C-alpha positions as CSV (number, residue, x, y, z in Angstrom):
1,M,0.0,0.0,0.0
2,L,1.5,3.3,-1.1
3,R,-0.3,5.4,1.5
4,N,-1.0,8.4,-0.7
5,F,2.4,8.8,-2.2
6,L,2.8,9.3,-6.0
7,V,5.8,7.5,-7.4
8,A,7.3,6.6,-10.7
9,S,6.1,3.4,-12.3
10,A,9.5,1.7,-11.9
11,A,9.7,2.6,-8.3
12,F,6.1,1.3,-7.8
13,T,7.1,-2.1,-9.3
14,L,10.0,-2.5,-7.0
15,L,8.1,-1.3,-4.0
16,S,5.4,-3.8,-4.7
17,Q,8.0,-6.5,-4.7
18,L,9.2,-5.4,-1.3
19,A,5.7,-5.2,0.1
20,K,5.2,-8.9,-0.7
21,A,8.0,-10.0,1.6
22,Q,6.8,-12.0,4.6
23,T,10.0,-11.7,6.5
24,P,12.6,-9.0,7.3
25,P,15.8,-9.1,5.2
26,F,17.8,-9.9,8.4
27,D,18.8,-13.5,9.4
28,G,18.7,-15.5,12.6
29,N,17.5,-14.6,16.0
30,L,16.0,-11.1,15.9
31,L,14.9,-8.6,18.5
32,I,11.5,-7.1,17.7
33,Q,11.4,-3.5,19.0
34,P,8.7,-0.8,18.9
35,I,9.8,2.2,16.9
36,V,8.9,4.4,19.8
37,N,11.6,2.9,22.0
38,G,14.5,0.9,20.7
39,A,15.6,-0.1,24.2
40,K,12.4,-2.3,24.6
41,C,11.8,-5.7,23.1
42,V,8.9,-8.0,22.5
43,T,9.3,-10.8,25.0
44,A,7.6,-14.2,25.6
45,A,6.8,-14.3,29.3
46,S,7.6,-18.0,29.6
47,N,8.2,-21.1,27.4
48,T,4.7,-22.5,27.8
49,N,1.6,-22.7,25.8
50,G,-0.5,-19.6,26.4
51,A,2.4,-17.5,27.7
52,Q,1.8,-13.8,27.4
53,V,3.7,-11.7,24.8
54,V,4.8,-8.5,26.5
55,L,7.2,-5.6,26.2
56,E,10.3,-5.7,28.3
57,S,13.7,-4.0,28.4
58,C,16.0,-5.6,25.9
59,T,18.4,-8.1,27.5
60,G,19.1,-10.5,24.6
61,S,17.5,-13.4,26.5
62,T,16.2,-16.4,24.5
63,S,12.7,-15.1,25.3
64,Q,13.5,-12.2,23.0
65,H,15.0,-14.1,20.1
66,W,12.4,-14.3,17.4
67,V,12.9,-16.1,14.1
68,F,10.8,-15.3,11.0
69,T,10.3,-18.4,9.0
70,N,7.7,-19.9,6.7
71,G,5.2,-17.2,7.6
72,Q,5.5,-17.8,11.3
73,I,7.4,-15.9,14.1
74,R,9.1,-18.4,16.3
75,V,10.7,-18.2,19.8
76,F,12.3,-20.9,21.9
77,G,12.7,-23.0,18.7
78,N,9.2,-24.6,18.6
79,M,6.9,-21.9,20.0
80,C,5.1,-19.5,17.7
81,L,3.5,-16.0,18.0
82,D,-0.2,-16.9,18.2
83,L,-3.5,-15.1,18.1
84,P,-5.8,-16.9,20.6
85,S,-8.6,-18.7,18.8
86,G,-7.9,-16.5,15.8
87,N,-9.9,-13.7,17.5
88,T,-9.3,-10.6,15.5
89,A,-11.3,-8.3,17.7
90,D,-9.4,-5.1,18.5
91,G,-7.5,-5.5,21.8
92,T,-7.1,-9.3,21.7
93,K,-3.8,-10.0,23.5
94,L,-1.2,-12.2,21.8
95,Q,0.3,-15.3,23.2
96,I,2.8,-18.1,22.2
97,W,1.8,-21.6,21.4
98,T,3.4,-24.8,20.1
99,C,4.1,-24.2,16.4
100,N,1.9,-26.0,13.9
101,N,2.4,-25.2,10.2
102,G,-1.3,-25.6,9.5
103,N,-2.4,-23.3,12.3
104,V,-3.7,-20.1,10.7
105,N,-3.6,-18.4,14.1
106,Q,0.2,-18.4,13.8
107,G,0.5,-16.7,10.4
108,W,2.2,-13.3,10.4
109,Y,3.3,-11.1,7.5
110,Y,6.2,-8.6,8.0
111,T,6.2,-5.7,5.5
112,W,9.8,-4.6,5.4
113,W,8.9,-1.3,3.7
114,D,6.7,0.0,6.5
115,N,7.8,-2.3,9.3
116,Q,4.3,-3.6,10.2
117,I,3.5,-7.1,11.3
118,S,0.0,-8.0,10.1
119,F,-2.1,-11.2,10.7
120,T,-1.8,-13.2,7.5
121,H,-5.4,-14.5,7.8
122,N,-6.7,-11.0,8.0
123,R,-4.2,-8.5,6.6
124,G,-6.2,-5.6,8.0
125,K,-5.2,-6.5,11.5
126,C,-1.7,-5.6,12.9
127,M,0.4,-6.3,15.9
128,D,0.0,-3.3,18.2
129,L,1.6,-1.9,21.3
130,S,-1.3,-1.7,23.7
131,G,-2.2,1.9,24.5
132,G,1.3,3.0,23.2
133,S,2.6,2.2,26.7
134,Q,6.4,1.5,26.9
135,A,6.1,0.1,30.4
136,N,7.7,-3.3,31.0
137,G,5.0,-5.9,31.1
138,N,2.7,-4.2,28.7
139,R,0.9,-6.9,26.6
140,I,1.1,-6.9,22.8
141,Q,-2.3,-7.0,21.1
142,I,-4.0,-7.1,17.7
143,W,-5.7,-3.9,16.3
144,D,-7.0,-2.5,13.0
145,C,-4.0,-1.6,10.9
146,A,-3.7,2.2,10.9
147,Y,0.0,2.7,10.5
148,N,0.5,4.7,13.6
149,S,3.5,4.5,15.9
150,N,2.0,1.7,18.0
151,Q,2.2,-0.6,14.9
152,V,5.7,-0.1,13.6
153,W,8.3,-2.7,14.7
154,D,12.0,-2.6,14.0
155,V,14.0,-5.8,14.0
156,G,17.7,-6.2,14.8
157,Y,20.4,-7.3,17.2
158,L,22.1,-6.3,20.5
159,A,25.5,-4.9,19.8
160,S,26.9,-7.5,22.3
161,N,25.4,-10.4,20.4
162,L,25.9,-9.7,16.7
163,P,25.7,-12.6,14.2
164,Q,28.7,-13.3,11.9
165,Q,26.5,-12.0,9.1
166,S,23.1,-10.3,9.3
167,Q,22.0,-10.8,5.7
168,S,22.5,-13.2,2.8
169,N,25.0,-12.3,0.1
170,Q,26.8,-10.0,2.5
171,Y,30.4,-9.0,1.5
172,G,31.8,-8.7,5.0
173,Y,30.7,-9.5,8.6
174,N,29.1,-7.9,11.7
175,S,30.7,-9.8,14.5
176,C,34.0,-8.0,14.3
177,G,35.9,-8.6,17.5
178,T,37.9,-6.0,19.5
179,G,41.0,-5.5,17.3
180,S,41.6,-3.2,14.3
181,S,42.9,-4.0,10.9
182,Q,43.2,-2.2,7.6
183,T,42.1,-5.3,5.9
184,S,39.0,-5.8,8.0
185,N,35.7,-6.3,6.3
186,C,33.6,-5.3,9.3
187,Q,30.2,-3.9,8.4
188,T,29.2,-2.6,11.8
189,A,29.5,1.2,12.2
190,W,29.1,3.5,15.2
191,I,28.2,7.2,15.6
192,N,28.7,8.9,18.9
193,S,30.5,12.2,18.5
194,A,33.0,14.2,16.3
195,E,35.7,12.1,17.9
196,D,33.9,8.8,17.7
197,F,32.2,7.8,14.4
198,C,32.6,5.6,11.4
199,L,32.3,6.1,7.6
200,W,31.3,3.6,4.9
201,A,33.9,3.3,2.1
202,P,35.1,0.7,-0.4
203,P,37.2,-2.3,0.8
204,Q,39.4,-1.8,-2.2
205,P,39.9,1.4,-4.4
206,G,36.6,2.0,-6.3
207,D,33.8,4.4,-6.9
208,I,30.9,4.5,-4.5
209,G,28.3,3.7,-7.2
210,N,29.9,0.4,-8.1
211,T,30.9,-0.7,-4.6
212,E,27.9,0.5,-2.6
213,Q,26.8,-3.0,-1.6
214,E,30.2,-3.9,-0.3
215,E,31.3,-0.9,1.7
216,V,33.1,-1.6,5.0
217,A,33.4,0.5,8.2
218,Y,36.3,2.9,8.7
219,C,36.3,4.4,12.2
220,T,38.1,7.0,14.4
221,K,38.1,4.5,17.4
222,S,40.2,1.4,17.6
223,G,39.0,-1.8,19.3
224,R,35.8,-2.5,17.3
225,G,37.3,-4.8,14.7
226,T,37.0,-2.2,11.9
227,R,39.4,-0.4,9.7
228,L,40.7,2.9,11.0
229,I,40.5,6.3,9.3
230,P,44.1,7.2,8.6
231,A,45.7,10.3,10.0
232,G,45.3,13.3,7.8
233,T,42.1,12.1,6.2
234,L,39.6,14.3,8.1
235,K,39.9,18.1,7.4
236,G,36.7,19.2,9.3
237,V,34.1,17.3,11.4
238,H,30.8,18.6,12.7
239,F,28.6,16.4,15.0
240,V,25.1,17.4,16.1
241,K,22.6,15.6,18.3
242,T,18.9,16.6,17.9
243,P,15.8,15.2,19.5
244,D,15.4,12.6,16.8
245,Y,18.8,11.9,15.2
246,V,22.6,12.2,15.4
247,Q,24.5,13.5,12.4
248,V,28.1,13.9,11.5
249,T,29.2,15.9,8.5
250,G,32.6,17.1,7.2
251,V,35.3,17.3,4.6
252,G,38.5,15.5,4.0
253,D,40.7,13.4,1.6
254,F,38.7,10.2,1.3
255,T,41.0,8.7,-1.3
256,K,42.8,7.6,1.9
257,I,39.9,5.2,2.5
258,N,39.7,3.9,-1.0
259,V,37.3,6.4,-2.6
260,L,38.6,7.1,-6.1
261,K,39.9,10.6,-6.7
262,G,37.2,12.6,-8.6
263,D,34.4,10.4,-7.5
264,S,31.4,12.6,-6.8
265,G,30.1,9.9,-4.5
266,G,26.8,8.2,-3.7
267,E,24.4,7.3,-1.1
268,L,24.6,4.5,1.5
269,D,21.5,3.6,3.5
270,D,19.7,0.9,5.4
271,R,17.3,0.0,2.6
272,G,19.0,0.0,-0.8
273,A,17.3,-0.8,-4.1
274,N,16.5,-4.3,-3.0
275,G,15.5,-3.7,0.6
276,K,18.7,-5.1,2.0
277,G,20.7,-1.9,2.3
278,N,23.9,-0.4,1.0
279,P,26.1,-2.0,2.1
280,I,24.2,-5.3,2.4
281,G,24.3,-6.3,6.0
282,G,25.5,-2.9,7.2
283,L,24.5,-2.2,10.9
284,V,24.8,1.1,12.8
285,Y,25.0,1.6,16.6
286,G,25.5,4.4,19.0
287,N,25.2,5.6,22.6
288,S,23.4,9.0,22.2
289,F,19.9,7.7,22.9
290,G,20.8,4.7,25.0
291,A,23.7,2.4,25.5
292,S,24.8,0.6,22.3
293,L,21.4,1.3,20.7
294,Q,20.9,0.1,17.1
295,Y,19.9,2.8,14.6
296,H,17.4,1.0,12.3
297,E,17.0,4.1,10.0
298,W,20.2,5.8,8.7
299,T,21.4,7.5,5.6
300,S,24.9,8.5,4.4
301,F,26.8,10.1,1.5
302,I,30.5,10.1,0.8
303,S,32.6,11.5,-2.1
304,D,36.3,11.9,-2.4
305,T,36.1,15.2,-0.5
306,Q,32.9,15.3,1.6
307,F,30.8,13.1,3.8
308,C,27.6,13.1,5.8
309,F,26.0,10.5,8.0
310,R,22.6,10.7,9.9
311,A,21.1,8.0,12.1
312,C,17.5,8.4,13.4
313,V,15.3,7.2,16.2
314,G,11.6,7.3,17.1
315,P,8.4,7.8,15.2
316,K,9.9,10.3,12.7
317,S,13.0,8.2,11.9
318,M,11.8,7.1,8.4
319,E,10.9,10.7,7.5
320,L,14.1,12.3,8.8
321,C,16.4,9.6,7.5
322,Q,14.8,9.5,4.1
323,H,16.9,8.1,1.3
324,I,15.1,8.5,-2.0
325,Y,17.2,11.5,-3.0
326,D,20.4,9.6,-3.9
327,Q,21.4,12.0,-6.6
328,M,21.2,15.1,-4.5
329,G,24.3,14.8,-2.3
330,C,25.2,15.8,1.2
331,Y,24.2,19.4,1.6
332,W,20.8,19.0,0.0
333,N,19.9,16.0,2.1
334,M,21.7,17.1,5.3
335,P,22.1,20.9,5.4
336,A,24.7,21.5,8.1
337,N,28.2,22.9,8.7
338,Y,30.8,21.5,6.3
339,D,33.5,24.0,7.0
340,P,37.1,22.8,6.9
341,G,39.4,23.3,9.8
342,V,36.6,23.1,12.4
343,F,36.0,20.0,14.7
344,E,33.0,20.4,17.0
345,N,30.1,18.7,18.9
346,C,26.8,20.5,19.0
347,D,23.2,20.2,20.1
348,G,20.6,21.1,17.5
349,N,17.0,21.1,16.3
350,D,15.7,18.7,13.7
351,D,16.2,19.7,10.1
352,L,13.0,19.8,8.0
353,P,12.4,16.5,6.3
354,M,14.3,16.1,3.0
355,G,12.1,17.0,0.0
356,V,9.1,18.2,2.0
357,Y,8.0,21.8,1.3
358,G,4.9,22.7,3.2
359,T,2.2,20.3,2.2
360,S,4.1,19.1,-0.9
361,T,6.7,16.4,-1.4
362,W,9.2,16.9,-4.2
363,H,10.4,13.9,-6.1
364,Q,13.9,13.5,-7.5
365,G,14.0,14.2,-11.3
366,T,11.0,16.6,-11.2
367,S,11.9,20.1,-12.6
368,P,12.6,22.5,-11.2
369,T,14.7,21.3,-8.3
370,P,14.0,23.1,-5.1
371,P,16.8,24.5,-2.9
372,P,17.9,22.6,0.2
373,H,16.3,23.6,3.4
374,P,18.4,25.9,5.6
375,P,20.3,24.1,8.4
376,A,18.3,23.9,11.6
377,P,19.7,26.0,14.5
378,S,22.4,24.5,16.6
379,S,23.7,25.4,20.1
380,N,26.2,24.4,22.8
381,C,28.9,23.8,20.2
382,Q,32.1,22.6,21.8
383,A,35.4,22.6,19.8
384,V,37.4,19.5,19.9
385,P,41.0,18.8,18.8
386,S,41.7,17.6,15.4
387,V,40.2,14.1,15.2
388,G,42.6,11.2,15.5
389,V,42.4,7.5,16.3
390,T,41.9,6.6,19.9
391,P,40.7,3.4,21.7
392,A,37.0,2.8,21.9
393,N,35.3,2.8,25.3
394,K,35.8,-0.6,26.8
395,K,32.3,-0.5,28.2
396,R,30.6,0.2,24.9
397,G,28.7,-3.1,24.5
398,L,26.5,-5.4,26.4
399,N,23.0,-2.9,16.6
400,R,15.2,4.8,-3.8
401,L,12.2,3.6,-4.5
402,A,9.5,5.8,-3.0
403,P,9.2,8.0,0.1
404,E,8.9,6.1,3.3
405,P,5.6,6.8,4.9
406,S,5.2,9.4,7.6
407,I,4.1,7.7,10.8
408,T,1.0,9.0,12.5
409,P,1.4,9.4,16.2
410,A,-0.7,6.7,17.9
411,P,-4.0,7.6,19.5
412,A,-4.2,7.0,23.2
413,S,-7.5,5.2,23.0
414,N,-6.1,1.8,22.2
């Protein structure tokens, strides 16, 4: 369902293919997290038939390890997310029950494009966070699909329990260890500050457009198993934390991290043209909104001289980390400070969403091209020394098709 967005026919075709997916593009044991709070996880209360399905703080316990397979969502190996008696009345609380492939009460459909989990036997019913409450113990229910923030579910991993690879056909790996190597193919990145961030760049010299599915992480901190950004690469770095995202922008000589000289660059993001992301399997984490929290929505550009990287949280994350404007570059997508010779950490307000002008949404390729939004105000900027490689915090870990939909805040009534 395109939810009132007008798109080009080619984009519509690929979007339709994505919408048919029953499972997320990620593999293995997955956390299921409400978009309103990435520190909370859907949890089976016990390993027994009829056990409640509730919200709890994410711990990585087996009761939070969900596997999407054959149209079911499994936990504890042989227990399935289950709608009691198939009752689709609004407010029916979910449970787990011994898996039975013929049981229609256990059929679930994950739409990767809008991150909803609907009941396969009645696609108009969606898994819902009861009352929007983020309290531990809040039971998960079924409700009419309305695409509000109670019904958007991210899937991912704890930073302390990463799989070797998170997606099929992945070039590198996500479980990267605690060393550092300039031949590492680690595809787990971090964004914390002007002194502590990573960039995506080619594993061997190449242009971004041809290597986007294979990019690896280059970081300013050692000890995360990644490659390191060489001395002299960064010429200016500007970090800002807003209520809904962190963002790092700047300039430098990125031929030192395998971007070809003269390459005008390209976009890296969590979706990609096939729904898997660029790079395939790329994961992003940070500490700004919670310890080692996974950023499920992120977008980045890099050329031979300029970079920008934004990672979003919360109900506005899809809107503020939009990535359908892949030809527009850094400043148009992420208006900010790109001055050389300045290294700083700032607080800031959210920028206006990319491509949204009042009540209209501009689509790439439509003439005329509107100007970028002005950068949002920033404050409390603190200068930092020229950024160089230092060890990562030892306590860090215990994760172009059409516009993403804008999520409606959930009503309090359910």
